[in-house]
Residue, then its C-alpha position, 0 to 999 in steps of 0.5 A: m648921680s647919673t643924668g637919668e635919676m630923679h631928685w625928689v623934694l618934699i613940697t609939704d608933709a601936710p597936703a591938707s594944710l595947703d591954703w588953696p585959692d579958689n583957682h587951685l593954683l599956688d606959686l611956690e619955690v621948691d629947691g630954688k625953682k619957682i613952680t606952680l602947684a595945681k590941684f585938680k579933682e584928686g590929683y596934684f600937678a606941677f609946672a613952670q611958674k610962667c607961661p612960655h608965650a608971654s611970661g604970664r604967671m600961671a597961678q593967676g590963671y585957672i583950670n578949665p573943666l577939661g583939667q587944662v591950665v589956662c594962662p591969664l594973659h592970652r588964654y593959652a591952655f596947657d595939659m598939666k600932665n605933659g605941658r602940651n599946648t592944647t589951643g594950637e599955638g605950639y608952645f610947651l609948658k615945662t612940667y614936673p612929676i609929682e608923687l603923693r606918698p604917705e610922707g607928703i607931696f614930692i616933686g621930681f627934678k632931673p639933675n642938671s646936665f652939662f653935656 
């Protein structure tokens, strides 16, 4: 596998069966990685479980009306598509690609590179 290929992992084959809390943010472990899965409108997003600033658990935050995830500790907001910090502090939230396929929801991981 080259470093450019994506490793796709099934999160669930039954998206409708996910037990979403009111804030639409779930902590999950997928392929040994701890992530947060978010649902906003008709889309799904995946990103690091902890805020890059002070390690607040993102699933304890909320999604604002603009579709940005907000950390529960200091209210730093991040774009769920690309991880950019939208409140100006300069941090970056690791994001992962999501694909909704007939077989279910898949998350993409880049293989580890040692070089």
